[in-house]
Each structure stands twice: as structure tokens, then as C-alpha cells.
C-alpha positions as CSV (number, residue, x, y, z in Angstrom):
1,M,-3.7,28.3,7.5
2,I,-7.1,27.0,8.5
3,L,-9.0,24.3,6.7
4,V,-12.6,25.2,6.0
5,P,-15.1,22.7,7.3
6,N,-17.3,21.3,4.6
7,Q,-20.5,22.9,5.9
8,F,-19.0,26.4,5.6
9,R,-18.0,26.2,2.0
10,S,-18.3,29.4,0.0
11,A,-21.4,29.1,-2.2
12,C,-19.5,30.7,-5.2
13,R,-17.2,27.7,-5.4
14,G,-20.0,25.3,-6.6
15,M,-18.3,22.2,-5.2
16,C,-19.5,18.7,-5.6
17,A,-21.1,17.3,-2.4
18,V,-18.7,14.8,-0.9
19,T,-19.5,13.3,2.4
20,T,-18.4,10.6,4.8
21,A,-21.8,10.3,6.3
22,A,-22.1,6.7,5.2
23,E,-19.4,5.8,7.7
24,T,-20.1,8.2,10.5
25,T,-23.8,8.2,10.9
26,S,-26.3,5.5,11.5
27,H,-27.8,3.9,8.4
28,K,-31.5,3.9,7.6
29,V,-32.8,0.5,6.4
30,V,-33.8,0.8,2.8
31,D,-36.9,-1.2,1.8
32,I,-35.7,-2.4,-1.6
33,E,-38.9,-4.3,-2.3
34,G,-40.9,-1.2,-1.4
35,L,-38.8,1.0,-3.8
36,L,-39.3,-1.4,-6.7
37,G,-42.9,-1.8,-5.9
38,H,-43.4,2.0,-5.8
39,F,-41.7,2.4,-9.2
40,N,-43.8,-0.4,-10.6
41,S,-47.0,1.4,-9.7
42,H,-45.7,4.9,-10.5
43,A,-43.7,4.3,-13.7
44,D,-44.8,7.8,-15.0
45,M,-42.8,9.6,-12.2
46,D,-40.5,12.4,-13.4
47,I,-36.8,12.1,-13.8
48,G,-36.2,13.4,-10.3
49,G,-38.2,10.6,-8.8
50,L,-36.6,8.0,-11.1
51,E,-33.1,9.2,-10.2
52,E,-33.8,9.2,-6.5
53,T,-35.2,5.7,-6.7
54,L,-32.0,4.5,-8.5
55,R,-29.9,6.3,-5.8
56,A,-31.9,4.7,-3.0
57,L,-31.5,1.2,-4.5
58,G,-27.7,1.7,-4.5
59,R,-27.8,2.6,-0.8
60,G,-29.9,-0.4,0.0
61,M,-28.0,-3.1,-1.7
62,K,-25.6,-4.1,1.2
63,K,-25.4,-7.9,0.7
64,K,-24.4,-9.9,-2.4
65,S,-27.7,-11.6,-2.3
66,Q,-29.5,-8.3,-2.6
67,V,-27.3,-7.2,-5.5
68,H,-28.1,-10.4,-7.4
69,A,-31.8,-10.1,-6.6
70,V,-32.1,-6.5,-7.7
71,C,-30.1,-6.9,-10.9
72,G,-32.2,-9.9,-11.9
73,D,-35.5,-8.2,-11.2
74,D,-37.5,-7.1,-14.2
75,R,-38.7,-4.0,-12.4
76,F,-35.1,-2.8,-12.0
77,R,-34.4,-3.4,-15.7
78,R,-37.6,-1.4,-16.6
79,L,-36.4,1.4,-14.3
80,L,-33.2,1.7,-16.3
81,A,-35.0,1.5,-19.6
82,T,-37.5,4.2,-18.4
83,I,-34.6,6.5,-17.5
84,G,-32.9,5.7,-20.8
85,A,-36.0,6.7,-22.8
86,K,-35.9,10.1,-21.2
87,T,-32.2,10.9,-21.6
88,A,-32.6,12.8,-24.9
89,D,-34.8,15.4,-23.1
90,L,-32.8,15.8,-19.9
91,D,-30.8,18.9,-19.0
92,H,-27.1,18.7,-18.1
93,R,-27.8,18.6,-14.3
94,S,-30.1,15.6,-14.6
95,L,-27.7,13.8,-16.8
96,A,-24.9,14.3,-14.3
97,A,-27.2,13.2,-11.4
98,V,-28.3,10.0,-13.1
99,A,-24.6,9.2,-13.9
100,A,-23.7,9.7,-10.3
101,A,-26.6,7.5,-9.2
102,L,-25.4,4.7,-11.6
103,S,-21.8,4.9,-10.2
104,A,-23.1,4.2,-6.7
105,L,-24.7,0.9,-7.6
106,P,-22.6,-1.9,-6.0
107,T,-22.6,-4.1,-9.0
108,S,-20.6,-4.6,-12.2
109,S,-22.1,-3.1,-15.3
110,T,-25.0,-5.1,-16.7
111,P,-26.1,-4.8,-20.3
112,E,-28.9,-2.5,-19.2
113,I,-26.5,-0.3,-17.3
114,I,-24.1,-0.1,-20.2
115,E,-26.9,0.8,-22.6
116,L,-28.1,3.6,-20.2
117,C,-24.5,5.0,-20.0
118,Q,-24.3,5.1,-23.8
119,R,-27.6,7.0,-24.0
120,I,-26.3,9.5,-21.4
121,T,-23.0,9.9,-23.3
122,V,-24.8,10.7,-26.5
123,A,-27.1,13.2,-24.8
124,A,-24.2,14.9,-23.0
125,I,-22.2,15.4,-26.2
126,K,-25.2,17.0,-27.9
127,T,-25.6,19.4,-25.0
128,R,-21.9,20.0,-24.5
129,E,-22.1,23.7,-24.2
130,K,-24.4,23.5,-21.2
131,F,-21.9,21.7,-18.9
132,K,-20.2,23.7,-16.3
133,P,-17.5,22.4,-13.9
134,T,-19.8,20.8,-11.3
135,A,-21.9,18.9,-13.7
136,L,-19.0,18.0,-16.0
137,A,-17.0,16.5,-13.1
138,S,-19.9,14.6,-11.7
139,L,-20.8,13.2,-15.2
140,A,-17.2,12.3,-16.1
141,L,-16.6,10.4,-12.8
142,G,-20.0,8.7,-12.9
143,L,-19.6,7.3,-16.4
144,A,-15.9,6.4,-15.8
145,S,-16.9,4.5,-12.7
146,R,-19.3,2.4,-14.8
147,G,-16.5,1.6,-17.4
148,S,-18.0,3.8,-20.1
149,K,-15.1,4.8,-22.4
150,D,-16.5,6.7,-25.4
151,P,-13.5,8.4,-27.1
152,L,-15.5,11.4,-28.2
153,F,-16.8,12.0,-24.6
154,I,-13.3,11.6,-23.1
155,E,-11.9,14.2,-25.5
156,M,-14.8,16.5,-24.7
157,V,-14.1,16.2,-21.0
158,K,-10.4,17.0,-21.5
159,E,-11.0,20.0,-23.8
160,D,-13.8,21.5,-21.7
161,T,-11.9,21.1,-18.5
162,L,-8.8,22.9,-19.9
163,A,-11.1,25.6,-21.2
164,Q,-12.7,26.2,-17.8
165,I,-9.9,25.1,-15.5
166,D,-9.9,28.3,-13.4
167,E,-13.5,27.7,-12.5
168,F,-13.0,24.2,-11.2
169,S,-12.9,23.6,-7.4
170,P,-10.3,21.2,-6.0
171,S,-12.8,18.4,-5.5
172,E,-14.1,18.8,-9.1
173,L,-10.6,18.6,-10.4
174,C,-10.0,15.5,-8.4
175,S,-13.1,13.9,-10.0
176,I,-11.8,14.8,-13.5
177,L,-8.3,13.2,-12.7
178,E,-9.9,10.1,-11.2
179,A,-12.1,9.7,-14.3
180,Q,-9.0,10.0,-16.4
181,R,-7.4,7.2,-14.3
182,R,-10.4,4.9,-14.7
183,W,-10.4,5.5,-18.4
184,G,-6.8,4.5,-18.6
185,V,-5.8,7.7,-20.3
186,H,-3.2,10.3,-19.3
187,D,-3.1,13.8,-20.7
188,R,0.0,15.7,-19.6
189,D,-1.6,19.2,-20.2
190,L,-4.7,18.3,-18.2
191,T,-2.7,16.7,-15.3
192,E,-0.2,19.6,-15.1
193,G,-3.0,22.2,-15.3
194,A,-4.9,20.5,-12.6
195,I,-1.9,20.2,-10.3
196,E,-1.1,23.9,-10.8
197,R,-4.7,24.9,-10.0
198,L,-4.7,22.7,-6.9
199,T,-1.4,24.3,-5.7
200,D,-2.9,27.7,-6.2
201,E,-6.0,26.8,-4.3
202,I,-4.4,25.1,-1.3
203,D,-4.9,28.0,1.1
204,R,-8.6,27.7,0.5
205,F,-8.9,23.9,0.8
206,T,-11.7,22.4,2.7
207,V,-11.3,19.2,4.7
208,T,-12.7,17.2,1.8
209,D,-10.5,19.0,-0.7
210,L,-7.4,17.9,1.1
211,V,-8.5,14.3,1.5
212,R,-9.6,13.9,-2.1
213,T,-6.5,15.6,-3.5
214,L,-4.2,13.1,-1.5
215,E,-6.4,10.2,-2.7
216,V,-6.2,11.1,-6.4
217,M,-2.5,11.8,-6.2
218,A,-1.9,8.4,-4.6
219,S,-4.1,6.6,-7.1
220,L,-2.3,8.2,-10.0
221,G,1.2,8.0,-8.4
222,L,1.7,11.7,-8.9
223,A,5.1,12.7,-7.5
224,R,4.7,16.4,-6.8
225,G,7.0,17.0,-3.9
226,M,6.1,20.7,-3.2
227,L,2.4,20.1,-3.2
228,L,2.7,16.9,-1.1
229,R,4.8,18.7,1.5
230,R,2.2,21.4,1.9
231,L,-0.7,18.9,2.0
232,S,1.0,16.6,4.5
233,A,2.0,19.5,6.8
234,L,-1.5,21.0,6.6
235,A,-3.1,17.6,7.4
236,H,-0.8,17.1,10.4
237,D,-1.6,20.6,11.7
238,Q,-5.3,20.2,11.4
239,I,-5.8,16.6,12.5
240,P,-8.7,17.4,15.0
241,Q,-10.8,18.6,12.1
242,F,-10.9,15.3,10.3
243,T,-13.3,12.4,10.9
244,P,-11.8,9.0,11.6
245,P,-12.5,7.7,8.0
246,Q,-10.8,10.8,6.6
247,L,-7.8,10.2,8.8
248,V,-7.6,6.7,7.5
249,D,-7.8,8.0,3.9
250,I,-4.9,10.4,4.7
251,L,-2.8,7.6,6.2
252,R,-3.4,5.3,3.3
253,S,-2.7,8.0,0.6
254,L,0.5,9.2,2.2
255,C,1.6,5.6,2.6
256,K,1.1,4.9,-1.1
257,L,3.0,8.0,-2.0
258,R,5.9,6.9,0.3
259,F,5.4,10.3,2.1
260,L,4.4,9.0,5.5
261,S,6.6,10.0,8.4
262,T,6.6,8.6,11.9
263,V,5.4,11.9,13.3
264,Q,2.4,11.9,10.9
265,I,1.6,8.3,11.8
266,E,1.6,9.0,15.5
267,G,-0.5,12.1,15.0
268,I,-3.1,10.2,13.1
269,L,-3.1,7.3,15.6
270,E,-3.7,9.8,18.4
271,G,-6.4,11.4,16.3
272,L,-8.1,8.1,15.8
273,G,-8.1,7.2,19.5
274,D,-9.7,3.9,20.3
275,I,-9.6,1.8,17.1
276,R,-12.8,0.0,18.0
277,E,-14.6,3.3,18.2
278,A,-12.9,4.9,15.2
279,L,-12.7,2.0,12.7
280,K,-16.2,0.6,11.9
281,T,-15.5,-1.6,9.0
282,P,-13.0,-4.4,8.1
283,R,-11.7,-2.3,5.2
284,R,-10.7,0.5,7.5
285,V,-8.9,-1.8,9.9
286,S,-7.0,-3.5,7.2
287,E,-6.0,-0.1,5.6
288,V,-4.6,1.1,8.9
289,F,-2.7,-2.2,9.5
290,M,-1.2,-2.2,6.0
291,A,-0.1,1.5,6.2
292,L,1.7,0.8,9.5
293,V,3.3,-2.4,8.3
294,S,4.3,-0.9,4.9
295,T,6.1,2.0,6.4
296,E,7.9,-0.4,8.9
297,Y,6.5,1.6,11.7
298,Y,7.1,0.0,15.1
299,L,3.9,-1.8,16.1
300,S,3.5,-2.6,19.7
301,Q,2.4,-6.1,20.4
302,E,-0.8,-4.7,22.0
303,L,-1.7,-2.6,18.9
304,R,-0.9,-5.4,16.5
305,D,-3.0,-7.9,18.4
306,N,-5.9,-5.4,18.8
307,L,-6.0,-4.8,15.0
308,M,-6.0,-8.5,14.2
309,D,-8.5,-9.4,16.9
310,Y,-10.8,-6.6,15.9
311,Y,-10.5,-7.5,12.2
312,S,-11.4,-11.1,13.0
313,Q,-14.4,-10.0,15.0
314,L,-15.7,-7.7,12.2
315,R,-15.1,-10.4,9.6
316,D,-17.1,-12.9,11.7
317,E,-19.9,-10.4,12.0
318,R,-20.1,-10.0,8.3
319,Q,-20.3,-13.6,7.3
320,D,-23.6,-13.1,5.5
321,E,-22.6,-10.1,3.4
322,G,-18.9,-10.9,3.2
323,V,-15.8,-8.8,3.4
324,Q,-14.4,-6.9,0.4
325,L,-11.7,-8.8,-1.4
326,G,-9.3,-5.8,-1.3
327,S,-9.6,-5.7,2.5
328,L,-8.9,-9.5,2.8
329,V,-5.8,-9.1,0.6
330,N,-4.5,-6.0,2.6
331,M,-4.8,-8.0,5.8
332,A,-3.1,-11.1,4.4
333,W,-0.2,-9.0,3.0
334,S,0.2,-7.2,6.3
335,M,0.3,-10.4,8.3
336,C,2.8,-12.0,5.9
337,A,5.0,-8.9,5.9
338,S,5.0,-9.1,9.7
339,S,5.7,-12.8,9.6
340,I,2.5,-13.6,11.4
341,H,1.6,-17.0,10.1
342,S,-1.5,-17.7,12.3
343,D,-4.7,-19.6,11.7
344,L,-6.3,-16.2,10.8
345,L,-3.9,-15.7,8.0
346,Y,-4.6,-19.1,6.4
347,D,-8.3,-18.7,6.9
348,I,-8.2,-15.3,5.1
349,V,-6.0,-16.8,2.3
350,K,-8.5,-19.6,1.8
351,E,-11.4,-17.2,1.5
352,I,-9.4,-15.1,-1.0
353,Y,-8.7,-18.1,-3.2
354,E,-12.3,-19.2,-3.1
355,A,-13.2,-16.0,-5.0
356,P,-12.6,-15.5,-8.7
357,P,-9.4,-13.6,-9.4
358,P,-10.0,-9.9,-10.1
359,R,-8.4,-7.7,-12.8
360,N,-7.2,-5.2,-10.2
361,R,-3.5,-4.9,-10.6
362,D,-2.8,-3.8,-7.0
363,I,-4.7,-6.8,-5.6
364,L,-2.9,-9.3,-7.8
365,A,0.5,-7.7,-7.0
366,K,-0.1,-8.0,-3.3
367,M,-1.3,-11.6,-3.6
368,I,1.8,-12.6,-5.6
369,E,3.8,-11.7,-2.5
370,V,1.3,-13.4,-0.1
371,D,1.5,-16.5,-2.2
372,K,5.3,-16.6,-2.0
373,A,5.3,-15.7,1.7
374,V,3.1,-18.7,2.7
375,A,5.3,-20.9,0.5
376,V,8.7,-19.6,1.7
377,E,7.9,-18.8,5.3
378,G,4.7,-20.5,6.2
379,R,2.7,-23.7,5.8
380,G,2.0,-23.3,2.2
381,A,-1.4,-22.6,0.5
382,E,-1.4,-23.4,-3.2
383,A,-3.1,-20.8,-5.4
384,P,-5.8,-22.1,-7.7
385,E,-5.0,-22.3,-11.4
386,A,-7.2,-19.3,-12.2
387,W,-5.3,-17.2,-9.7
388,R,-1.9,-18.4,-11.0
389,A,-3.0,-17.4,-14.5
390,A,-4.0,-14.0,-13.2
391,F,-0.6,-13.6,-11.5
392,G,1.1,-14.3,-14.8
393,E,-1.0,-11.8,-16.7
394,A,-0.5,-9.1,-14.1
395,Q,3.3,-9.6,-14.3
396,R,3.2,-9.4,-18.1
397,M,1.3,-6.1,-17.9
398,E,3.7,-4.8,-15.3
399,I,6.7,-5.7,-17.6
400,E,5.0,-3.8,-20.4
401,R,4.5,-0.8,-18.2
402,T,8.1,-0.6,-16.9
403,E,9.5,-1.2,-20.4
404,K,8.0,2.3,-21.2
405,S,8.9,3.9,-17.9
406,R,11.1,7.0,-18.2
407,L,12.3,6.5,-14.6
408,H,13.5,3.0,-15.4
409,F,15.3,4.2,-18.5
410,E,16.9,6.8,-16.4
411,L,18.0,4.2,-13.8
412,L,19.2,1.8,-16.5
413,D,21.4,4.6,-18.0
414,A,22.9,5.3,-14.6
415,L,23.6,1.5,-14.1
416,D,25.2,1.3,-17.6
417,A,27.5,4.2,-16.6
418,L,28.4,2.2,-13.5
419,R,29.9,-0.7,-15.4
420,G,33.5,-1.2,-14.4
421,A,33.3,1.8,-12.1
422,R,36.2,2.3,-9.8
423,G,35.5,0.7,-6.4
424,L,33.6,-2.2,-7.8
425,D,35.3,-5.6,-8.0
426,I,33.0,-6.9,-10.8
427,R,31.7,-5.6,-14.1
428,L,27.9,-5.4,-13.9
429,D,25.9,-7.0,-16.7
430,I,22.4,-5.8,-16.1
431,M,19.2,-7.4,-17.4
432,R,15.8,-5.9,-17.2
433,N,12.5,-7.4,-16.0
434,R,14.1,-10.8,-15.1
435,K,11.9,-13.5,-13.5
436,I,13.3,-15.0,-10.3
437,G,11.4,-17.4,-8.1
438,G,8.0,-16.3,-9.3
439,Y,8.9,-12.6,-9.0
440,V,9.7,-10.1,-11.7
441,V,12.6,-7.8,-10.7
442,D,13.5,-4.4,-12.4
443,F,17.2,-5.1,-12.9
444,F,19.3,-8.2,-12.3
445,D,23.0,-9.1,-12.6
446,E,23.2,-12.9,-12.9
447,K,26.9,-13.3,-12.1
448,A,26.6,-11.3,-8.8
449,N,23.1,-12.6,-8.2
450,L,22.3,-8.9,-7.6
451,V,18.7,-7.5,-7.7
452,I,18.2,-3.7,-8.1
453,E,14.8,-2.2,-7.9
454,I,13.3,1.3,-7.4
455,D,10.4,1.7,-5.1
456,T,8.2,3.7,-7.4
457,L,5.0,5.3,-6.2
458,N,2.8,3.2,-8.4
459,K,3.9,-0.1,-6.8
460,P,1.1,-1.2,-4.4
461,T,3.6,-2.5,-1.8
462,P,7.1,-1.6,-0.6
463,L,9.9,-3.9,-1.6
464,F,11.1,-5.3,1.7
465,M,9.0,-8.5,1.8
466,K,9.8,-9.3,-1.8
467,H,13.5,-8.8,-1.3
468,R,13.4,-10.8,1.9
469,H,12.1,-13.8,0.0
470,L,14.7,-13.3,-2.7
471,R,17.5,-13.2,-0.2
472,V,16.3,-16.2,1.8
473,R,15.1,-18.5,-1.0
474,H,17.4,-17.5,-3.8
475,N,20.4,-16.1,-2.0
476,C,20.1,-12.8,-3.9
477,R,21.8,-9.6,-2.9
478,T,19.2,-6.9,-3.1
479,V,19.2,-3.1,-3.5
480,A,16.0,-1.2,-2.9
481,I,16.2,2.5,-4.1
482,D,13.9,4.9,-2.4
483,Y,12.0,7.0,-5.0
484,W,12.2,10.3,-3.2
485,I,15.9,9.9,-2.3
486,W,16.6,9.2,-5.9
487,R,14.8,12.3,-7.0
488,R,16.1,14.6,-4.3
489,R,19.8,13.6,-4.2
490,N,20.6,12.8,-7.8
491,R,20.4,16.0,-9.8
492,T,23.3,15.1,-12.1
493,A,24.7,12.0,-13.7
494,E,27.7,12.2,-11.4
495,D,25.4,12.3,-8.3
496,Q,23.5,9.2,-9.7
497,S,26.8,7.3,-10.2
498,I,28.1,8.0,-6.8
499,F,24.8,7.1,-5.2
500,L,24.4,3.8,-7.1
501,R,28.0,2.8,-6.6
502,T,27.6,3.2,-2.9
503,L,24.5,1.0,-2.8
504,V,25.8,-1.6,-5.1
505,K,29.2,-1.9,-3.4
506,E,27.4,-2.2,0.0
507,A,25.3,-5.0,-1.3
508,L,28.2,-6.9,-2.9
509,Q,30.4,-6.6,0.2
510,A,27.7,-7.2,2.7
511,S,28.8,-10.7,3.5
512,A,31.4,-9.5,6.0
513,V,34.2,-7.1,6.7
514,A,36.6,-8.0,9.5
515,L,36.4,-5.8,12.6
516,R,39.6,-4.5,14.0
517,G,40.5,-3.3,17.5
518,K,38.7,-3.9,20.8
519,Y,35.5,-1.7,20.9
520,Y,33.2,-0.8,18.1
521,K,29.8,0.8,18.0
522,G,27.1,0.5,15.4
523,Y,23.4,0.6,15.1
524,L,20.4,-1.7,14.6
525,G,18.7,0.2,11.8
526,N,15.1,0.9,12.6
527,Y,14.5,-2.2,14.5
528,C,15.0,-1.0,18.1
529,H,13.5,1.6,20.3
530,S,15.7,4.5,21.1
531,N,16.1,3.3,24.7
532,F,16.9,-0.3,23.7
533,T,20.5,-1.4,23.9
534,V,22.3,-4.6,22.8
535,S,25.8,-5.7,23.7
536,V,27.7,-8.6,22.1
537,S,30.6,-10.1,24.0
538,F,33.0,-12.4,22.1
539,N,35.1,-14.9,24.1
540,D,37.5,-16.4,21.7
541,Q,38.9,-19.1,24.0
542,S,35.5,-20.8,24.6
543,N,34.0,-19.9,21.2
544,F,31.0,-18.4,22.9
545,V,29.2,-15.2,22.2
546,T,26.9,-13.6,24.7
547,F,24.1,-11.3,23.7
548,G,22.8,-9.0,26.4
549,M,19.6,-7.1,25.7
550,G,17.7,-4.7,27.9
551,Q,14.9,-2.2,27.6
552,A,13.5,0.2,30.2
553,R,10.0,-1.1,29.6
554,C,10.7,-4.8,29.8
555,D,12.9,-7.3,31.6
556,S,16.5,-7.8,30.6
557,V,17.2,-11.0,28.8
558,A,20.4,-12.8,27.8
559,V,21.4,-15.8,25.7
560,T,24.7,-17.4,25.0
561,V,25.3,-19.0,21.6
562,S,28.2,-21.2,20.6
563,Y,30.5,-20.6,17.6
564,D,30.6,-23.6,15.3
565,K,34.0,-23.8,13.6
566,A,32.7,-26.4,11.1
567,E,30.2,-23.8,9.8
568,K,32.1,-20.6,9.7
569,N,30.2,-17.5,10.6
570,T,27.3,-19.5,12.1
571,F,26.2,-19.5,15.7
572,K,23.6,-21.8,17.3
573,T,21.6,-21.3,20.4
574,K,23.2,-22.9,23.5
575,W,20.6,-21.9,26.1
576,D,17.0,-20.7,25.8
577,I,15.8,-17.5,27.3
578,W,13.4,-17.7,30.2
579,N,11.5,-14.5,30.8
580,N,8.7,-14.2,33.3
581,G,8.7,-17.9,33.6
582,R,8.0,-18.4,29.9
583,R,10.4,-20.0,27.4
584,R,11.5,-17.7,24.7
585,T,13.9,-18.1,21.8
586,M,16.4,-15.5,20.8
587,L,14.3,-14.6,17.7
588,D,11.2,-14.2,19.9
589,T,13.1,-11.6,21.8
590,F,14.1,-9.7,18.7
591,K,10.5,-10.0,17.4
592,T,9.0,-8.5,20.5
593,S,11.7,-6.2,21.8
594,C,13.8,-4.9,18.9
595,Y,12.9,-1.9,17.1
596,L,17.3,2.1,17.5
597,G,19.9,1.5,19.9
598,N,23.6,0.8,20.3
599,L,25.5,-2.3,19.6
600,T,28.9,-2.7,21.2
601,K,31.4,-5.5,20.4
602,H,34.0,-6.4,23.1
603,A,36.8,-8.4,21.5
604,D,39.4,-10.1,23.7
605,D,42.0,-10.0,20.9
606,D,43.2,-7.5,18.4
607,D,41.9,-9.4,15.4
608,G,38.3,-9.9,16.7
609,Q,35.7,-12.1,15.1
610,F,33.0,-11.3,12.6
611,L,29.9,-13.0,11.4
612,S,27.5,-12.7,8.5
613,K,24.6,-14.8,9.8
614,I,23.4,-16.1,13.2
615,T,21.4,-19.3,13.3
616,L,19.2,-19.1,16.4
617,E,16.9,-21.9,17.4
618,G,16.6,-23.0,13.8
619,E,15.8,-19.5,12.6
620,S,18.3,-17.2,10.9
621,L,18.9,-13.6,11.7
622,E,21.0,-11.8,9.0
623,V,23.7,-9.4,10.3
624,L,25.5,-7.2,7.8
625,L,28.9,-5.7,8.8
626,F,30.4,-2.8,6.8
627,S,33.8,-1.2,6.6
628,D,32.6,1.9,8.4
629,L,32.1,-0.5,11.4
630,S,28.3,0.1,11.5
631,V,26.3,-3.1,12.1
632,V,22.9,-3.4,10.5
633,F,20.4,-6.1,11.4
634,R,18.7,-6.4,8.1
635,A,15.3,-8.2,7.9
636,P,15.5,-9.9,11.3
637,L,12.5,-12.2,10.5
638,V,13.7,-14.6,7.9
639,T,13.2,-18.2,6.9
640,T,13.3,-21.3,9.1
641,Q,16.4,-23.4,8.8
642,H,15.6,-27.1,9.2
643,S,18.4,-27.9,11.6
644,A,18.1,-29.7,14.9
645,R,18.1,-27.7,18.0
646,M,21.1,-28.1,20.3
647,D,20.4,-29.5,23.7
648,G,20.8,-27.1,26.6
649,S,23.6,-27.7,29.0
């Protein structure tokens, strides 16, 4: 299967022109004053000239000051009014072209823009029979991008798309689906018809078709496993054909769809090459960083530092025009999720809070987690009142959405069936959409302090940072259910019950299970390299535990911690680690070295010892022991405990 490059599209497909040239080619400086002056002296130009002037102005407004100046210019308002006066006489192609030009303007919809959109809508409905797929898709997306939501026009787009669906190209179908998303409407027949058509066309996809299909599936949270498997495999096989911006789009989309594997990440990173050559904007850098952090991909210190340093450099270079709010939020979330509480983070958070809060649900959801992270794990940075009000409204809307979610009803039924299930020591009493510590959780059992959530595809972030905060700050037990595992493994009610019982029982019994015998082996989850090993030696006479850690690519390190009988199951650092002449704490070592290896416990007696938490240099590292003798280091970067450090001896 070969992806067709965009320049070799078959003419019969009539596809919308979609290009990444804005990010891959040098920009020509647009003379905004010259454009407005030319229009002022040639106001009688035809619609083609007016549309091109409008499009060129959109390309030229790069800075906020330019946007404000143009929107406040009487000549710009006259340009919009002149186009509006001609709409009744325009053909379908010209109407679509003007709508597309309006959508490219980097400004919110002014009264003049709204009025022009209304005129275009009226004219389009009158010439409905003239619209073919290319023009209809362009018109729908253009008007939807400007917030135009005429019910008659929305119904027209749905009906005419279904009537001509076999004539739509993949990119045109993506435009229709994206327009539906922006209008806030969902038509099952239209969505299913579009997905079926996209699946049929996949063997003839162009590079742009693949990228746009993944983008629209991610934005809509469309869980179509068969189509996603084919798209992700095709993307991986054809990586050299994609431009760097397209590779970032693929990375971001698969991440949002929870469909991004380590193999795919490494293939895309290899395809990107030097990030300073491949990623030209702060938005692209933050998208890559967030995708890697969200999937808990192992980030080397070098790559992590390069991404942050390069982002800081690009941000400094754009002081005049500013950085997009979404990019700042992505970067702040990624740093908080990685427990990187640096000056850069707090500088970014400060800049975010200086802006008015947006209505974008994803941005607000991410900032709720950032707000809690800086409060729980960092220095603290109080959100302004307007942002706190926006957080509350976003959570209220999220509660309304999940209250109607079929998936959440399905999970609730499965949890109800679990009440008093054999193997559980308690009877679950589940509450929905409970607020805990500033968060809203899907399901909560107050008696067990148990949080259960499903990581749905329309959540803008994974659950691990939120659950980390709930464990650390509120001592919650947490269960995060992977969406795709739930879908693939739970075909019957019995399957669901077994699956949930295992997860819940594991969470309830995670405090500790005594280890028996002399030698046990476990694993460190996904926190260690495959060639990284850890050994733990218990000496019960001296109440000391020695951790020995080694990795082929770095020096071996060791630390001995003392067992404090007064605080059962708690260990404190006895000696610091010195590595290459530099003082390092135990947690530093885990942060920089740990990522799949073996853990071996050597016990000097038959009973052995077990622990549920290690306190190291005032920082805690949660260790969960299970009856199958596997050992999981869950969330190794957790809150600081304000206890005094023990003196070395």
C-alpha cells in the first residue's frame, strides 16, 4: 500500500487543497497597509480580487497588534461590506472561497464578519442545488470556523452530504465532520456513513488524507479500532513521505486517541530528526513534548532538556507576537506531569493566568491539573478569580456530558453488579461525578476512599497526574481503566465483572501483602530500561535495607536506608548517593535512571519484611506489593514529605 503524494492526486477526485506550506516554506512579508490602500482605491474590483485581498490579509496578520489594527480599520469593514453586497449574485464556488478566506482570519468574529457569514448562508441555501462536494465541504468548514450556526444550513449540509457521500473525497469528508464538531451537533447517520466511506477509500489515501482523517477522529474522539489500526500501520510504514509538521499531527492525533505505541513514537522521532530543524514553532514543540509525556514514553534527560530549552528560546523570540495559549498550556501540563517545577514552568503559568480564560474545554481541563500540580507538588501559583470561575463552569459541563454518556452508564452497571462480589472484602457504594480536592471523578466509594475512572478518548489528558494528586493529597485508592482494554476484553457482562473485580481488589489490597520465602522476583512497571536492574537486600538484624542499582549506560549507584520501627513500613535515607562527584538523592536516581527490569528481594529469614512506602530524603516513593509477588513502583514522583533529613553516619 503506497500513499499518494499530494501533488499526484487524481484530478477526478476533486479534493480540497490542503497544504502545510505555511510551516515548511519561507513566508513572504504581506504589506497590510498596501492591501487596504489598494482596496480603498479599487473598491470596484470583482469578487475574485476582493476574496484574494481578504485571504492575503489573513496571511499577513501575524501579530496581535496587527489583528487589532486591521479589525478596527474602516477600510477593512468596508471590504467586508462590499463583499456582503455581492453575495446574492455569487455562484457556489465564490461563496465557498469567501467562506474559506473568512475562516483564515486570525481574529474572533466581529459584527461585520458575522453579518457577512449570514449573507453567505442565505445565498448558499438559495443556490443549494449547485453545491457539489468540494464547494459544500469548503463552505461548511469555513462558516463553522467563524461560529455561524444557522439550523437550516446545518440540516442542508447533512442532507446533501448523505445524498452525495460516494462522491466525497476523504479530505472533504473530514471537513464535513470537523464542521459538525464545531457546530456542536452529532448525526449518527452522517458520522457512520463518513467512516464507512473513509474505510473504503483507505487504499487510495493521500498523505494529507491520512493526516486529516486522524486529526478529525482525534478531535471527535471516534473510537473505530479497525480503521485506526489500518491508519496507524500505514502511517508507520510511510513515515519518510510525511513532512515534519504532518508527523507531529500524526503523533498528536494518535496520542489523543490513546493509540500511540512505543514503536510508532520512535519511528516518528526518527523521522523528525533534529528537533531544532524539524519543529519551527512553540506549538509544535509543546505538542511533541505533551504526546511523549502523556503516553509515559521514556524521555532521556537530553531530549527532555532539548525540548524545554528550545521551547524557551522560541518563546523568547516571539515576545512581540506572543505564543498561543494552547501551546503554553500544553507545555505547563507536560512539565507538571513530569514533576519539573522549574522557573520556566512558573513563568509560563504566570503568562497563562495573565490572559483571560478561554471557553475551550481542553485548555481548561489541562489547567485544572496544572493548578493542582503547582499547589500539591510545587511552589504554588494561585489562579485568578476569572480562571477559577472558568474551571468550575468547565467541570459543570463535563458532569453534564458524562451524565449522558452511554459508556459511563455501561461501567456503572458493571460496578453495580460488582457489589458484594466474591473476593471483595467490602460492599461498594458507588457515587457518580463526585468532587474531591478540586477534581471531579467518574465514580467514588467514600468508605473505601476508592476512585474509579475510565480514560475515555475525549479526555484531553490521561489520568495519571490527576490520580497521583488524589493519592498523595487525599490518600485515595485509584483505578484507571484503559478505554481500549475495556472495549477489547469485555465482550460480556461476566468479562466485565471479572475485569473490574481484579482492578478493584488490586487497588483495595495495594497497601501490602507479606512476602514469604527467601527469593522473589518482580518488575518495575514501565519505569526502567530493559537493561536496568534493581536489587533489594533486607538485613533484619540491623534493620537496614540496601538498594543496588545499575545500568549499562551509567555508573552503578547504591544507597542504604534504615528501617524505622516507630513508623512501620517507612524507610529513611541513611546515606546520600555520590555519583561522578555529585551529590544525588535516591529519588534523583530513580528520576534519571529508572524506566523495565528485575527486582529481587533477598530475605535472611523465612518471614521476610514488606513495605508499602519508602520515604527517601523527604520524598516518598510508593511501592505496591501484590499476592502474585510482583512488585510495582507506581508513580515514583510523588509529594514532598516535610520531615527532617537524617544525618549521614
